[in-house]
N, C-alpha and C positions, 0 to 999 in steps of 0.2 A: 505493500501500500503506499503512495507516493504523500509525501506532505499534503494539509488540505489547509487550502484559505479561506477563511470564512470572511463576512463582513467587519466584523469586529476583531477574531482572532484567528489564529494560525496554530496548526498541527501538526508538530515538527516532530518527523521521527529521530530521536538522539543517540539510540544505541538497539541494534540486531543481534537480537542471543540466540543460541544454538533452535530455540524454538520458540522464545517471544520476544518482543520489542518494547522500547522505551518512548515514552513519547510526551514532548513538553506541547504544553500551551500556553499561548505567547497573546498577549495582548496587541494589536496591530499598529496602534496610534503609539504606545508608549514603549512598547518591548517589554513590558514585565512580566516576569514568569508568573501564572494564576496558578498552574499546577501541574501534576505530572499524572501521567495515566502509566501504570504499570502491573504486571501482573502480579496477583495475589492468591498462593499457593492453596492454602487454607480454604481458601472459596474458589480455588480452580477458574479464575477468569480473572479478566481486566476490572481495574478500579479505579477510582478517579481520586487523587488528596490534593487538595486545595491547595495552595501556599497561604500563611498568617498574613491578613488585613485583603485577601483575594473578596469580592462581591459580585455577585451572579444575577442578574435577573433569570427571567421566567424562559426567556428565547434562548439564554446562553443556558441558561441547565436543559433544556431540551437538545439545542445542537451537543451538547457533550454527552449527552445520555444518546443521542443518536450514535454518535462516533463509536460510543465504549460498546454499547449492538450490535455496530459494524465487527471491530473487533471480536469482541465471542464469539461470534457466529463466522466470522473466519478461523479464526480458532478450532472451533469444532469441526468443521469443515474437512480442514485438513487432516484431524485428529481421526475423523470418520471412514476417509480415503484411503489409508495406510491401513 
């Protein structure tokens, strides 16, 4: 999956691990790191960890949720293809 640029934030792939990825969510205007999406093994899915001081409205959270769902679906699809 390539970096995703939305109206207010960008999802940047910062680390490709053997089976999972790490993503930074960055504000398009300020460049401020809003949070990190990474694999959480205990729950066996990608999760969003916001940075302290980040504030989100419903549209931003929906965008993040849609991105998380996409990552989790892609991971499951690859696991099922094995």
